[in-house]
All heavy atoms as an XYZ file, in Angstrom:
979
protein
N      14.188     17.129     19.075
C      14.013     16.127     18.029
C      13.220     16.727     16.866
O      12.114     17.219     17.040
C      13.269     14.917     18.590
C      13.033     13.814     17.583
C      12.246     12.654     18.168
O      11.953     12.655     19.368
N      11.903     11.700     17.348
N      13.810     16.679     15.698
C      13.159     17.246     14.525
C      12.100     16.278     14.001
O      12.344     15.076     13.883
C      14.189     17.529     13.425
C      13.502     18.000     12.154
C      15.201     18.569     13.901
N      10.938     16.826     13.703
C       9.879     16.034     13.096
C       9.273     16.793     11.932
O       9.003     17.993     12.035
C       8.784     15.712     14.113
C       9.117     14.589     15.063
C       7.897     14.107     15.831
O       7.166     14.909     16.390
N       7.689     12.807     15.856
N       9.069     16.072     10.833
C       8.330     16.584      9.685
C       7.159     15.638      9.480
O       7.369     14.443      9.260
C       9.210     16.637      8.441
C      10.491     17.476      8.519
C      11.278     17.347      7.213
C      10.173     18.927      8.798
N       5.954     16.177      9.534
C       4.770     15.335      9.447
C       3.898     15.803      8.283
O       3.335     16.906      8.318
C       3.964     15.366     10.756
C       2.726     14.479     10.633
C       4.839     14.911     11.927
N       3.802     14.943      7.271
C       2.989     15.259      6.102
C       1.529     14.875      6.339
O       1.241     13.936      7.091
C       3.494     14.513      4.856
C       4.917     14.795      4.466
C       5.893     13.788      5.034
O       5.568     13.149      6.060
O       6.991     13.635      4.471
N       0.645     15.597      5.686
C      -0.781     15.293      5.738
C      -1.430     15.764      4.447
O      -0.820     16.494      3.666
C      -1.438     15.973      6.941
O      -1.318     17.379      6.839
N      -2.666     15.309      4.236
C      -3.434     15.769      3.089
C      -3.484     14.811      1.920
O      -4.180     15.070      0.943
N      -2.756     13.717      2.015
C      -2.804     12.753      0.933
C      -4.137     12.038      0.881
O      -4.965     12.154      1.787
N      -4.352     11.301     -0.193
C      -5.591     10.552     -0.343
C      -5.826     10.136     -1.762
O      -4.927     10.174     -2.604
N      -7.060      9.730     -2.014
C      -7.481      9.287     -3.341
C      -8.227     10.420     -4.031
O      -9.143     11.010     -3.446
C      -8.387      8.061     -3.211
C      -9.008      7.510     -4.490
C      -7.928      7.014     -5.445
C      -9.990      6.391     -4.159
N      -7.841     10.714     -5.259
C      -8.466     11.798     -6.002
C      -8.600     11.384     -7.468
O      -7.782     10.609     -7.974
C      -7.640     13.102     -5.866
C      -6.242     12.932     -6.430
C      -8.352     14.280     -6.496
N      -9.618     11.879     -8.115
C      -9.808     11.587     -9.535
C      -8.849     12.419    -10.386
O      -8.478     13.537    -10.010
C     -11.239     11.875     -9.957
C     -12.242     10.832     -9.493
C     -13.598     11.027    -10.138
O     -13.983     12.137    -10.485
N     -14.334      9.923    -10.295
N      -8.480     11.874    -11.507
C      -7.630     12.610    -12.435
C      -8.284     13.936    -12.797
O      -9.495     14.004    -13.018
C      -7.373     11.784    -13.684
N      -7.465     14.977    -12.819
C      -7.958     16.305    -13.094
C      -8.306     17.090    -11.852
O      -8.503     18.316    -11.909
N      -8.380     16.426    -10.728
C      -8.761     17.078     -9.492
C      -7.590     17.670     -8.746
O      -6.432     17.475     -9.116
N      -7.873     18.414     -7.677
C      -6.843     19.025     -6.847
C      -6.638     18.278     -5.537
O      -7.510     17.523     -5.094
C      -7.425     20.406     -6.568
C      -8.895     20.134     -6.438
C      -9.195     18.984     -7.367
N      -5.488     18.559     -4.945
C      -5.183     18.040     -3.620
C      -4.136     18.959     -3.019
O      -3.265     19.464     -3.745
C      -4.653     16.607     -3.707
C      -4.805     15.686     -2.485
C      -6.270     15.514     -2.116
C      -4.171     14.331     -2.790
N      -4.228     19.177     -1.739
C      -3.266     20.031     -1.064
C      -2.585     19.268      0.056
O      -3.252     18.786      0.973
C      -3.950     21.271     -0.487
C      -2.972     22.319      0.045
C      -3.694     23.340      0.895
N      -2.928     24.566      1.093
C      -3.123     25.410      2.115
N      -4.073     25.156      3.001
N      -2.403     26.500      2.216
N      -1.276     19.181     -0.048
C      -0.494     18.538      0.992
C       0.075     19.585      1.937
O       0.339     20.718      1.539
C       0.660     17.744      0.385
C       0.305     16.701     -0.667
C       1.564     15.961     -1.113
C      -0.733     15.731     -0.164
N       0.251     19.179      3.182
C       0.889     20.043      4.167
C       1.974     19.256      4.888
O       1.885     18.032      5.009
C      -0.135     20.566      5.170
N       2.984     19.955      5.341
C       4.066     19.343      6.110
C       4.354     20.254      7.292
O       4.830     21.382      7.112
C       5.303     19.161      5.245
S       6.781     18.646      6.155
N       4.050     19.756      8.482
C       4.271     20.518      9.700
C       5.615     20.141     10.311
O       5.887     18.954     10.514
C       3.154     20.255     10.690
N       6.420     21.144     10.582
C       7.756     20.918     11.122
C       7.822     21.301     12.592
O       7.177     22.260     13.030
C       8.780     21.728     10.338
N       8.602     20.562     13.334
C       8.852     20.885     14.744
C      10.271     20.476     15.110
O      10.885     19.642     14.432
C       7.842     20.173     15.648
O       7.941     18.776     15.504
N      10.784     21.091     16.161
C      12.125     20.747     16.622
C      13.237     21.437     15.866
O      14.410     21.082     16.051
N      12.906     22.375     15.009
C      13.912     23.131     14.277
C      13.427     24.569     14.094
O      12.238     24.856     14.247
C      14.217     22.494     12.915
C      13.055     22.137     11.964
C      12.432     23.349     11.309
C      13.543     21.163     10.906
N      14.365     25.450     13.762
C      14.002     26.825     13.469
C      13.590     26.875     12.006
O      14.420     27.004     11.101
C      15.181     27.765     13.747
O      15.623     27.578     15.095
C      14.753     29.217     13.551
N      12.298     26.751     11.798
C      11.751     26.486     10.464
C      12.206     27.508      9.434
O      12.531     27.162      8.302
C      10.227     26.462     10.560
C       9.532     26.106      9.291
C       9.601     24.813      8.787
C       8.795     27.054      8.582
C       8.953     24.476      7.605
C       8.142     26.727      7.408
C       8.226     25.422      6.915
N      12.242     28.768      9.816
C      12.544     29.826      8.857
C      13.995     29.803      8.374
O      14.340     30.521      7.432
C      12.236     31.191      9.476
O      13.032     31.404     10.624
N      14.832     28.988      8.990
C      16.230     28.893      8.556
C      16.472     27.688      7.656
O      17.606     27.390      7.295
C      17.182     28.820      9.767
O      16.956     27.602     10.486
C      17.004     30.008     10.694
N      15.405     26.990      7.295
C      15.510     25.805      6.443
C      14.794     26.018      5.120
O      13.631     26.436      5.098
C      14.913     24.585      7.135
C      15.806     23.993      8.196
C      15.911     24.600      9.445
C      16.534     22.847      7.952
C      16.734     24.071     10.412
C      17.364     22.308      8.923
C      17.458     22.927     10.151
O      18.287     22.402     11.103
N      15.480     25.721      4.039
C      14.798     25.570      2.763
C      14.027     24.252      2.821
O      14.446     23.304      3.498
C      15.800     25.549      1.622
N      12.914     24.198      2.122
C      12.053     23.019      2.177
C      11.815     22.463      0.776
O      11.768     23.206     -0.204
C      10.711     23.377      2.812
C      10.817     23.893      4.245
S      11.473     22.682      5.397
C      10.169     21.435      5.368
N      11.648     21.161      0.733
C      11.402     20.521     -0.553
C      10.345     19.438     -0.448
O      10.041     18.944      0.644
N       9.776     19.109     -1.588
C       8.870     17.965     -1.721
C       9.482     17.001     -2.737
O       9.931     17.420     -3.814
C       7.491     18.394     -2.199
C       6.647     19.076     -1.167
C       6.499     20.415     -0.981
C       5.812     18.433     -0.189
N       5.639     20.658      0.062
C       5.191     19.464      0.567
C       5.524     17.103      0.136
C       4.315     19.200      1.606
C       4.655     16.846      1.175
C       4.057     17.881      1.909
N       9.455     15.737     -2.395
C       9.882     14.662     -3.274
C       8.758     13.639     -3.346
O       7.830     13.661     -2.531
C      11.153     13.995     -2.724
C      12.389     14.839     -2.843
C      12.603     15.908     -1.986
C      13.350     14.557     -3.796
C      13.742     16.695     -2.087
C      14.498     15.334     -3.912
C      14.690     16.402     -3.053
N       8.855     12.744     -4.293
C       7.873     11.669     -4.371
C       8.523     10.396     -4.869
O       9.557     10.429     -5.541
C       6.707     12.071     -5.276
C       7.070     12.221     -6.760
C       5.871     12.758     -7.524
N       6.159     12.892     -8.956
C       5.329     13.447     -9.831
N       4.151     13.923     -9.439
N       5.665     13.523    -11.104
N       7.889      9.297     -4.535
C       8.381      7.995     -4.994
C       7.193      7.131     -5.368
O       6.333      6.832     -4.520
C       9.216      7.308     -3.914
C       9.871      6.035     -4.410
C      10.951      5.531     -3.476
O      11.004      5.897     -2.305
N      11.851      4.697     -3.995
N       7.146      6.767     -6.623
C       6.098      5.890     -7.128
C       6.557      4.439     -6.993
O       7.757      4.159     -6.930
C       5.807      6.215     -8.585
N       5.616      3.496     -6.975
C       5.981      2.083     -6.841
C       6.950      1.643     -7.934
O       6.710      1.906     -9.122
C       4.631      1.371     -6.965
C       3.631      2.372     -6.527
C       4.154      3.686     -6.977
N       8.033      1.026     -7.516
C       8.997      0.517     -8.470
C       9.891      1.557     -9.100
O      10.680      1.244    -10.005
N       9.796      2.791     -8.633
C      10.601      3.876     -9.204
C      11.455      4.519     -8.125
O      11.195      4.388     -6.933
C       9.711      4.925     -9.860
C       8.936      4.418    -11.061
C       8.217      5.545    -11.768
C       7.499      5.060    -13.016
N       6.819      6.172    -13.728
N      12.465      5.241     -8.568
C      13.302      5.966     -7.626
C      12.609      7.237     -7.151
O      11.739      7.786     -7.835
C      14.641      6.309     -8.291
C      15.505      5.101     -8.595
C      16.899      5.478     -9.062
O      17.143      6.679     -9.262
O      17.721      4.573     -9.232
N      13.041      7.703     -6.004
C      12.536      8.960     -5.494
C      12.920     10.097     -6.440
O      14.027     10.134     -6.970
C      13.138      9.233     -4.114
C      12.642     10.474     -3.426
C      13.329     10.607     -2.093
N      14.781     10.781     -2.255
C      15.670     10.665     -1.269
N      15.254     10.361     -0.046
N      16.945     10.847     -1.500
N      11.982     11.012     -6.649
C      12.260     12.131     -7.537
C      11.850     13.454     -6.911
O      10.914     13.530     -6.108
C      11.542     11.958     -8.878
C      10.043     12.000     -8.810
C       9.397     11.973    -10.195
O      10.102     11.993    -11.209
O       8.148     11.957    -10.244
N      12.559     14.473     -7.311
C      12.287     15.828     -6.852
C      10.984     16.344     -7.429
O      10.675     16.093     -8.599
C      13.448     16.729     -7.271
C      13.209     18.196     -7.088
C      13.314     18.769     -5.838
C      12.894     18.998     -8.174
C      13.103     20.133     -5.668
C      12.684     20.346     -8.022
C      12.785     20.928     -6.764
N      10.244     17.087     -6.608
C       9.003     17.694     -7.070
C       9.110     19.221     -7.052
O       8.896     19.877     -8.067
C       7.810     17.249     -6.210
C       6.537     17.989     -6.627
C       7.616     15.750     -6.299
N       9.448     19.769     -5.882
C       9.503     21.231     -5.752
C      10.322     21.598     -4.529
O      10.476     20.795     -3.608
C       8.098     21.819     -5.637
N      10.830     22.825     -4.530
C      11.568     23.345     -3.382
C      11.255     24.818     -3.214
O      10.898     25.503     -4.180
C      13.066     23.135     -3.556
N      11.407     25.294     -1.986
C      11.120     26.688     -1.688
C      12.193     27.219     -0.746
O      12.694     26.504      0.121
C       9.708     26.846     -1.087
C       9.291     28.310     -1.006
C       9.600     26.151      0.276
C       7.800     28.499     -0.741
N      12.546     28.484     -0.953
C      13.582     29.100     -0.145
C      13.087     29.403      1.271
O      11.897     29.260      1.576
C      14.044     30.403     -0.804
O      12.960     31.335     -0.865
N      13.983     29.827      2.110
C      13.667     30.075      3.515
C      12.585     31.134      3.684
O      11.714     31.015      4.540
C      14.943     30.488      4.256
C      15.947     29.370      4.386
C      17.341     29.862      4.713
N      18.289     28.762      4.739
C      18.791     28.196      3.645
N      18.444     28.652      2.453
N      19.636     27.207      3.749
N      12.652     32.150      2.888
C      11.670     33.236      2.990
C      10.397     32.954      2.210
O       9.383     33.624      2.411
C      12.285     34.532      2.465
O      12.514     34.432      1.064
N      10.478     31.990      1.301
C       9.349     31.721      0.418
C       9.385     32.530     -0.853
O       8.498     32.408     -1.694
N      10.431     33.315     -1.025
C      10.500     34.184     -2.184
C      10.949     33.519     -3.467
O      10.738     34.061     -4.552
N      11.555     32.337     -3.359
C      12.017     31.613     -4.527
C      11.535     30.178     -4.461
O      11.406     29.598     -3.378
C      13.545     31.612     -4.598
O      14.047     32.925     -4.695
N      11.290     29.603     -5.632
C      10.856     28.208     -5.692
C      11.336     27.573     -6.983
O      11.575     28.269     -7.982
C       9.337     28.092     -5.581
O       8.697     28.842     -6.590
N      11.509     26.260     -6.949
C      11.892     25.482     -8.113
C      10.909     24.327     -8.271
O      10.380     23.824     -7.272
C      13.294     24.881     -7.939
C      14.378     25.932     -7.884
O      14.165     27.069     -8.250
N      15.546     25.534     -7.425
N      10.720     23.893     -9.512
C       9.807     22.789     -9.780
C      10.412     21.818    -10.771
O      11.163     22.205    -11.664
C       8.489     23.305    -10.352
C       7.705     24.186     -9.408
C       7.885     25.562     -9.411
C       6.804     23.635     -8.498
C       7.178     26.372     -8.534
C       6.091     24.431     -7.622
C       6.288     25.810     -7.637
O       5.588     26.602     -6.766
N      10.032     20.574    -10.624
C      10.334     19.596    -11.666
C       9.506     19.940    -12.894
O       8.378     20.443    -12.779
C       9.996     18.197    -11.175
N      10.054     19.645    -14.055
C       9.348     19.955    -15.305
C       7.988     19.262    -15.372
O       7.035     19.811    -15.919
C      10.207     19.554    -16.489
C      11.374     20.497    -16.763
C      10.938     21.904    -17.095
O       9.908     22.057    -17.792
O      11.623     22.854    -16.657
N       7.910     18.088    -14.796
C       6.689     17.288    -14.889
C       5.512     17.900    -14.112
O       4.360     17.537    -14.359
C       6.954     15.874    -14.379
O       7.400     15.911    -13.021
N       5.805     18.804    -13.184
C       4.727     19.379    -12.375
C       4.594     20.882    -12.568
O       3.653     21.496    -12.045
C       4.924     19.072    -10.867
C       5.088     17.578    -10.646
C       6.105     19.836    -10.293
N       5.508     21.468    -13.309
C       5.497     22.920    -13.491
C       4.180     23.363    -14.118
O       3.719     22.790    -15.094
C       6.685     23.325    -14.368
C       7.082     24.787    -14.249
C       8.389     25.048    -14.971
C       9.567     24.433    -14.270
N      10.865     24.800    -14.917
N       3.584     24.382    -13.529
C       2.316     24.897    -14.016
C       1.104     24.216    -13.397
O      -0.023     24.706    -13.531
N       1.331     23.093    -12.717
C       0.219     22.373    -12.068
C       0.346     22.402    -10.542
O      -0.664     22.438     -9.833
C       0.179     20.920    -12.535
C      -0.041     20.755    -14.022
C      -0.273     19.275    -14.383
N       0.869     18.436    -14.078
C       0.827     17.379    -13.263
N      -0.311     17.049    -12.670
N       1.913     16.652    -13.040
N       1.575     22.349    -10.052
C       1.823     22.312     -8.608
C       2.379     23.654     -8.141
O       3.118     24.323     -8.873
C       2.835     21.221     -8.260
C       2.343     19.811     -8.419
C       1.153     19.512     -9.078
C       3.096     18.751     -7.922
C       0.713     18.218     -9.220
C       2.676     17.443     -8.057
C       1.480     17.173     -8.713
N       2.052     24.010     -6.911
C       2.587     25.223     -6.300
C       3.043     24.924     -4.882
O       2.268     24.400     -4.068
C       1.539     26.340     -6.258
O       1.075     26.617     -7.584
C       2.126     27.613     -5.658
N       4.293     25.248     -4.603
C       4.825     25.097     -3.257
C       4.755     26.448     -2.552
O       5.004     27.492     -3.154
C       6.269     24.549     -3.283
C       6.748     24.200     -1.877
C       7.227     25.516     -3.985
C       8.081     23.447     -1.851
N       4.410     26.415     -1.265
C       4.356     27.637     -0.474
C       4.690     27.288      0.967
O       4.754     26.109      1.326
C       2.975     28.295     -0.570
O       1.973     27.431     -0.056
N       4.901     28.300      1.769
C       5.215     28.051      3.170
C       4.652     29.169      4.028
O       4.469     30.306      3.577
C       6.722     27.924      3.378
C       7.516     29.173      3.116
C       9.035     28.887      3.141
N       9.479     28.464      4.477
C      10.621     27.818      4.671
N      11.416     27.509      3.654
N      10.981     27.494      5.909
N       4.400     28.818      5.277
C       3.965     29.791      6.264
C       4.902     29.651      7.454
O       4.788     28.706      8.244
C       2.511     29.518      6.677
C       1.953     30.579      7.609
O       2.742     31.292      8.255
O       0.728     30.682      7.708
N       5.829     30.575      7.570
C       6.833     30.473      8.631
C       6.249     30.737     10.017
O       6.869     30.388     11.019
C       7.992     31.416      8.350
C       8.898     30.906      7.238
O       8.785     29.756      6.807
N       9.779     31.759      6.746
N       5.075     31.330     10.077
C       4.428     31.534     11.379
C       3.783     30.245     11.877
O       3.516     30.108     13.073
C       3.366     32.631     11.306
O       2.281     32.195     10.479
C       3.944     33.932     10.745
N       3.525     29.320     10.938
C       2.904     28.045     11.298
C       3.864     26.869     11.155
O       3.459     25.716     11.331
C       1.670     27.801     10.437
C       0.559     28.819     10.654
C      -0.656     28.500      9.815
C      -1.777     29.503     10.065
N      -2.972     29.212      9.235
N       5.117     27.156     10.784
C       6.118     26.094     10.591
C       5.613     25.014      9.636
O       5.795     23.817      9.879
C       6.501     25.455     11.934
C       7.329     26.378     12.802
O       7.605     27.514     12.427
N       7.706     25.914     13.975
N       4.999     25.452      8.567
C       4.364     24.517      7.636
C       4.690     24.876      6.195
O       4.695     26.059      5.826
C       2.837     24.513      7.848
O       2.545     24.145      9.206
C       2.162     23.509      6.923
N       4.941     23.842      5.408
C       5.110     23.997      3.967
C       3.981     23.244      3.284
O       3.528     22.205      3.772
C       6.501     23.489      3.501
C       6.688     22.009      3.804
C       6.716     23.769      2.028
N       3.517     23.794      2.174
C       2.374     23.230      1.463
C       2.753     22.862      0.034
O       3.689     23.418     -0.545
C       1.229     24.246      1.416
C       0.792     24.745      2.767
C       1.294     25.941      3.285
C      -0.129     24.032      3.529
C       0.899     26.406      4.526
C      -0.536     24.492      4.774
C      -0.013     25.684      5.268
O      -0.412     26.139      6.499
N       1.992     21.951     -0.518
C       2.096     21.634     -1.943
C       0.682     21.562     -2.494
O      -0.052     20.608     -2.221
C       2.837     20.321     -2.180
C       3.117     19.988     -3.643
C       4.121     20.989     -4.226
C       3.619     18.561     -3.804
N       0.306     22.584     -3.231
C      -0.991     22.592     -3.897
C      -0.835     21.900     -5.245
O      -0.028     22.323     -6.078
C      -1.480     24.024     -4.101
C      -2.794     24.121     -4.856
C      -3.956     23.550     -4.062
O      -4.105     23.840     -2.873
N      -4.785     22.758     -4.728
N      -1.595     20.847     -5.432
C      -1.494     20.056     -6.651
C      -2.807     20.166     -7.412
O      -3.858     19.792     -6.879
C      -1.193     18.599     -6.311
C       0.050     18.433     -5.454
S       0.488     16.699     -5.163
C      -0.894     16.191     -4.142
N      -2.749     20.682     -8.606
C      -3.925     20.812     -9.466
C      -3.758     19.972    -10.719
O      -2.648     19.555    -11.062
C      -4.137     22.274     -9.845
C      -4.438     23.151     -8.653
O      -5.049     22.721     -7.671
N      -4.005     24.406     -8.721
N      -4.850     19.729    -11.389
C      -4.841     18.955    -12.647
C      -4.046     17.667    -12.485
O      -3.175     17.343    -13.302
C      -4.249     19.801    -13.781
O      -4.978     20.999    -13.942
N      -4.353     16.944    -11.445
C      -3.597     15.738    -11.141
C      -3.750     14.697    -12.233
O      -4.825     14.540    -12.836
C      -4.017     15.184     -9.788
C      -3.392     15.914     -8.589
C      -4.169     15.638     -7.314
C      -1.939     15.501     -8.436
N      -2.675     13.973    -12.456
C      -2.631     12.916    -13.455
C      -2.372     11.581    -12.767
O      -1.831     11.527    -11.662
C      -1.513     13.199    -14.463
C      -1.607     14.543    -15.151
C      -0.414     14.755    -16.069
C      -0.475     16.121    -16.748
N       0.701     16.344    -17.629
N      -2.701     10.530    -13.466
C      -2.469      9.196    -12.914
C      -1.004      9.027    -12.519
O      -0.690      8.439    -11.489
C      -2.870      8.138    -13.930
C      -2.544      6.740    -13.495
C      -3.328      6.082    -12.545
C      -1.443      6.069    -14.026
C      -3.020      4.799    -12.137
C      -1.136      4.788    -13.628
C      -1.929      4.156    -12.685
O      -1.624      2.885    -12.277
N      -0.115      9.574    -13.341
C       1.319      9.401    -13.090
C       1.825     10.216    -11.899
O       2.995     10.128    -11.544
C       2.132      9.752    -14.344
C       1.773     11.075    -14.976
C       0.759     10.916    -16.097
O      -0.180     10.092    -15.954
O       0.899     11.646    -17.112
N       0.958     11.016    -11.283
C       1.343     11.702    -10.056
C       1.179     10.808     -8.825
O       1.559     11.195     -7.721
C       0.496     12.964     -9.855
C       0.760     14.028    -10.899
O       1.939     14.234    -11.257
O      -0.217     14.651    -11.374
N       0.619      9.630     -9.018
C       0.446      8.692     -7.920
C       1.795      8.317     -7.327
O       2.698      7.877     -8.035
C      -0.274      7.429     -8.407
O      -1.598      7.776     -8.835
C      -0.351      6.398     -7.295
N       1.936      8.520     -6.020
C       3.214      8.270     -5.351
C       3.057      8.558     -3.865
O       2.036      9.098     -3.426
C       4.313      9.158     -5.926
N       4.080      8.189     -3.133
C       4.208      8.673     -1.763
C       4.978      9.989     -1.830
O       6.042     10.058     -2.452
C       4.946      7.663     -0.867
C       4.182      6.353     -0.810
C       5.122      8.234      0.535
C       4.898      5.250     -0.064
N       4.430     11.011     -1.195
C       5.040     12.334     -1.215
C       5.711     12.620      0.128
O       5.102     12.432      1.188
C       3.985     13.390     -1.511
C       3.597     13.424     -2.970
C       2.858     12.404     -3.546
C       3.996     14.481     -3.789
C       2.531     12.422     -4.891
C       3.666     14.519     -5.131
C       2.929     13.479     -5.672
O       2.603     13.498     -7.014
N       6.951     13.055      0.041
C       7.750     13.337      1.219
C       8.156     14.806      1.248
O       8.529     15.366      0.211
C       9.027     12.507      1.212
C       8.825     11.018      1.181
C       8.739     10.333     -0.025
C       8.753     10.287      2.367
C       8.562      8.956     -0.054
C       8.580      8.915      2.349
C       8.492      8.256      1.145
O       8.318      6.893      1.120
N       8.121     15.397      2.427
C       8.729     16.713      2.558
C      10.098     16.549      3.206
O      10.372     15.548      3.883
C       7.852     17.680      3.348
S       7.729     17.360      5.111
N      10.957     17.524      2.959
C      12.320     17.471      3.448
C      12.808     18.877      3.780
O      12.339     19.849      3.178
C      13.234     16.831      2.410
N      13.744     18.959      4.714
C      14.266     20.249      5.168
C      15.777     20.287      4.990
O      16.467     19.312      5.293
C      13.917     20.478      6.637
N      16.264     21.425      4.517
C      17.692     21.590      4.295
C      18.191     22.870      4.947
O      17.690     23.954      4.645
C      18.006     21.616      2.805
O      19.380     21.906      2.593
N      19.217     22.737      5.776
C      19.778     23.912      6.446
C      20.670     24.715      5.504
O      20.748     25.933      5.605
C      20.591     23.474      7.672
C      21.149     24.617      8.485
C      20.043     25.424      9.120
N      20.564     26.530      9.897
C      20.838     27.725      9.368
N      20.631     27.948      8.075
N      21.307     28.691     10.125
N      21.321     24.060      4.550
C      22.341     24.749      3.755
C      21.929     25.057      2.319
O      22.592     25.807      1.628
C      23.610     23.887      3.707
C      23.383     22.545      3.042
C      24.595     21.630      3.154
N      24.330     20.296      2.645
C      23.751     19.340      3.348
N      23.385     19.587      4.586
N      23.549     18.144      2.820
N      20.825     24.506      1.886
C      20.435     24.601      0.479
C      20.167     26.034      0.058
O      19.484     26.786      0.751
C      19.192     23.756      0.226
C      18.656     23.746     -1.197
C      19.659     23.102     -2.139
C      17.316     23.021     -1.252
N      20.674     26.391     -1.114
C      20.358     27.667     -1.729
C      19.715     27.406     -3.073
O      20.226     26.637     -3.872
C      21.624     28.503     -1.926
O      21.338     29.651     -2.712
N      18.602     28.042     -3.334
C      17.908     27.847     -4.592
C      18.519     28.666     -5.729
O      18.003     28.647     -6.852
C      16.428     28.184     -4.444
C      15.537     27.007     -4.052
C      15.866     26.500     -2.665
C      14.073     27.367     -4.164
N      19.624     29.327     -5.439
C      20.295     30.079     -6.494
C      20.901     29.143     -7.533
O      21.151     29.539     -8.672
C      21.382     30.980     -5.903
O      22.345     30.198     -5.217
N      21.124     27.892     -7.133
C      21.569     26.860     -8.069
C      20.462     25.816     -8.115
O      20.434     24.892     -7.302
C      22.905     26.227     -7.639
C      23.364     25.210     -8.666
C      23.957     27.313     -7.421
N      19.526     25.944     -9.047
C      18.323     25.095     -9.033
C      18.603     23.599     -9.023
O      17.877     22.845     -8.361
C      17.595     25.512    -10.311
C      18.030     26.922    -10.543
C      19.452     26.955    -10.104
N      19.642     23.184     -9.726
C      19.904     21.741     -9.821
C      20.217     21.132     -8.466
O      19.920     19.961     -8.218
C      21.051     21.488    -10.791
N      20.803     21.920     -7.588
C      21.176     21.395     -6.271
C      19.936     21.029     -5.465
O      19.936     20.056     -4.711
C      22.035     22.429     -5.515
C      22.330     21.948     -4.108
C      23.329     22.699     -6.275
N      18.874     21.789     -5.619
C      17.652     21.544     -4.853
C      17.019     20.202     -5.186
O      16.206     19.696     -4.416
C      16.650     22.660     -5.103
N      17.388     19.634     -6.318
C      16.795     18.364     -6.725
C      17.495     17.161     -6.103
O      17.026     16.039     -6.253
C      16.845     18.214     -8.249
O      18.198     18.037     -8.666
C      16.266     19.428     -8.951
N      18.602     17.424     -5.428
C      19.413     16.337     -4.880
C      18.969     15.982     -3.460
O      19.061     16.801     -2.545
C      20.895     16.750     -4.866
C      21.419     17.166     -6.219
S      21.293     15.848     -7.439
C      21.966     16.671     -8.880
N      18.542     14.767     -3.276
C      18.060     14.353     -1.968
C      19.092     14.481     -0.866
O      18.754     14.782      0.279
N      20.350     14.280     -1.201
C      21.392     14.313     -0.168
C      21.633     15.724      0.373
O      22.337     15.904      1.354
C      22.697     13.713     -0.686
C      23.296     14.389     -1.896
C      23.961     15.622     -1.786
C      23.227     13.811     -3.150
C      24.515     16.238     -2.885
C      23.776     14.428     -4.259
C      24.419     15.643     -4.120
O      24.968     16.258     -5.211
N      21.038     16.729     -0.272
C      21.171     18.095      0.219
C      20.257     18.378      1.400
O      20.371     19.413      2.040
C      20.860     19.093     -0.897
C      21.918     19.137     -1.985
C      23.221     19.753     -1.502
O      23.184     20.567     -0.555
O      24.278     19.416     -2.063
N      19.353     17.442      1.683
C      18.361     17.654      2.729
C      18.743     16.902      3.998
O      19.203     15.776      3.945
C      16.984     17.225      2.221
C      16.507     18.095      1.088
C      16.950     17.876     -0.219
C      15.632     19.161      1.311
C      16.538     18.690     -1.263
C      15.207     19.974      0.276
C      15.663     19.740     -1.006
O      15.250     20.548     -2.037
N      18.504     17.561      5.120
C      18.925     17.016      6.408
C      17.862     16.166      7.086
O      18.176     15.223      7.813
C      19.289     18.175      7.361
C      20.323     19.102      6.755
O      21.442     18.629      6.489
O      20.008     20.295      6.550
N      16.612     16.520      6.882
C      15.523     15.828      7.571
C      14.409     15.496      6.578
O      14.164     16.263      5.645
C      14.954     16.706      8.703
C      15.987     17.127      9.722
C      16.494     18.416      9.724
C      16.464     16.216     10.661
C      17.449     18.804     10.646
C      17.424     16.600     11.594
C      17.914     17.891     11.577
O      18.855     18.268     12.496
N      13.750     14.378      6.853
C      12.680     13.873      5.983
C      11.472     13.470      6.810
O      11.603     12.995      7.942
C      13.168     12.651      5.210
C      14.224     12.970      4.220
C      15.561     13.127      4.471
C      14.056     13.188      2.823
N      16.229     13.430      3.306
C      15.328     13.477      2.274
C      12.948     13.179      1.970
C      15.526     13.741      0.922
C      13.137     13.438      0.622
C      14.409     13.721      0.114
N      10.300     13.659      6.205
C       9.087     13.154      6.812
C       8.850     11.700      6.451
O       9.629     11.102      5.699
N       7.768     11.150      6.969
C       7.441      9.741      6.736
C       6.667      9.535      5.441
O       6.564      8.401      4.959
C       6.629      9.201      7.913
C       7.425      9.120      9.200
C       8.614      8.193      9.067
O       8.484      7.046      8.675
N       9.805      8.689      9.395
N       6.139     10.600      4.900
C       5.448     10.501      3.622
C       3.939     10.399      3.758
O       3.411      9.962      4.781
N       3.267     10.809      2.699
C       1.813     10.677      2.615
C       1.455     10.171      1.229
O       2.018     10.621      0.224
C       1.114     12.012      2.928
O      -0.303     11.824      2.964
C       1.450     13.101      1.904
N       0.551      9.232      1.165
C       0.203      8.583     -0.103
C      -0.775      9.440     -0.896
O      -1.801      9.887     -0.370
C      -0.420      7.212      0.164
C      -0.920      6.499     -1.081
C       0.210      6.004     -1.958
O       1.147      5.369     -1.484
N       0.132      6.282     -3.264
N      -0.463      9.639     -2.151
C      -1.375     10.287     -3.091
C      -1.683      9.288     -4.196
O      -0.765      8.782     -4.846
C      -0.760     11.570     -3.680
C      -1.638     12.126     -4.800
C      -0.559     12.616     -2.592
N      -2.956      9.017     -4.378
C      -3.380      8.090     -5.422
C      -4.349      8.808     -6.341
O      -5.377      9.330     -5.890
C      -4.056      6.855     -4.819
O      -3.152      6.216     -3.919
C      -4.447      5.864     -5.921
N      -4.024      8.828     -7.620
C      -4.856      9.480     -8.617
C      -5.494      8.398     -9.479
O      -4.793      7.605    -10.105
C      -4.046     10.448     -9.490
C      -4.968     11.182    -10.468
C      -3.293     11.451     -8.621
N      -6.802      8.383     -9.486
C      -7.523      7.389    -10.280
C      -7.768      7.953    -11.679
O      -8.129      9.111    -11.848
C      -8.848      7.029     -9.619
O      -9.687      8.161     -9.524
N      -7.601      7.083    -12.647
C      -7.759      7.533    -14.042
C      -9.189      7.393    -14.510
O     -10.024      6.803    -13.831
C      -6.828      6.738    -14.946
O      -7.107      5.355    -14.811
């Protein structure tokens, strides 16, 4: 049974940092590209970042580029999202997702939720202004 479990969410002041983690089990982690998405209240889910199987390639949404960094540790079956210079508009539930077939060679594809096979339950990030 595949499980993706996010952690690290919480309340943070604007301008501050936060680091999310997503621990995977029940799958061969190194064969999955990983992504982070978020959904704010009353809004649709949106792509945040994605990382290739090896960790050598990554894509970001324009809204987080330069502030967020996605990384992974295949020895720990974990993907991370380091979020710096947080803004009020970053407030959302953050989800990690795993894709067996995704290739980051076509960046637009990584932004599509239907490309991902498994999803976590999400972790709440609240940024106070």
